[in-house]
C-alpha positions in Angstrom: -7.1 -4.9 8.1 -7.5 -7.2 5.0 -8.4 -6.4 0.9 -7.1 -7.8 -1.8 -5.3 -4.7 -3.8 -2.4 -3.2 -2.5 -3.5 0.5 -2.0 -1.6 2.9 0.2 -4.2 6.1 1.7 -3.8 9.0 3.4 -6.9 8.5 5.6 -4.0 5.6 6.8 -1.6 7.4 7.5 -0.6 7.6 11.4 -2.5 4.1 12.3 -0.1 1.9 11.5 -1.8 -0.7 10.6 -0.5 -4.0 9.7 -2.3 -4.7 6.3 -3.5 -8.5 4.5 -3.7 -8.3 0.5 -5.1 -11.2 -1.1 -4.9 -11.1 -4.3 -7.1 -13.0 -7.0 -4.1 -15.0 -8.3 -3.6 -16.7 -4.3 -1.6 -14.7 -3.2 -0.8 -13.3 0.1 1.2 -10.2 1.6 1.3 -8.2 4.8 3.3 -4.8 4.9 3.0 -2.6 7.7 1.1 0.6 5.3 2.7 3.5 7.0 6.0 2.9 6.9 5.4 1.4 2.9 4.2 5.7 3.4 6.8 7.1 5.4 9.6 5.4 2.7 7.0 6.6 -0.4 5.6 9.9 0.5 7.6 12.3 -1.7 6.3 9.9 -4.7 3.7 9.0 -3.5 1.9 12.9 -3.0 3.9 13.3 -6.4 0.7 10.7 -8.7 -2.0 12.5 -10.2 -4.3 9.1 -8.3 -3.2 10.0 -5.6 -3.5 14.4 -5.6 -6.8 13.1 -6.8 -8.2 10.7 -4.7 -5.8 10.3 -1.7 -5.2 6.4 -2.3 -2.8 4.4 -4.4 -3.7 0.5 -5.2 -2.2 -1.7 -7.5 -4.8 -5.0 -7.5 -2.4 -7.3 -9.0 0.7 -7.3 -6.8 2.7 -5.2 -4.4 4.4 -2.2 -6.3 8.2 -2.6 -7.0 9.1 0.2 -4.8 7.3 -1.4 -1.8 8.4 -5.3 -1.7 10.7 -4.5 0.6 8.1 -4.0 3.1 6.5 -7.0 3.2 6.1 -9.2 5.6 7.4 -12.5 6.6 
């Protein structure tokens, strides 16, 4: 799956998707959606955006809690 922003969505949990993000800056990163979600589930599920919209996005870069999950 390709996107223009980092995203964790409740609807993608369990699908073991590898997401490729093409940021506006030209930087491209890949990560396993389920690995990031599992490692940060409690944090994500307590965020207001995740409670209301069932997703978390970051437009300009990978958030610090997900950097260790970037696939080289």
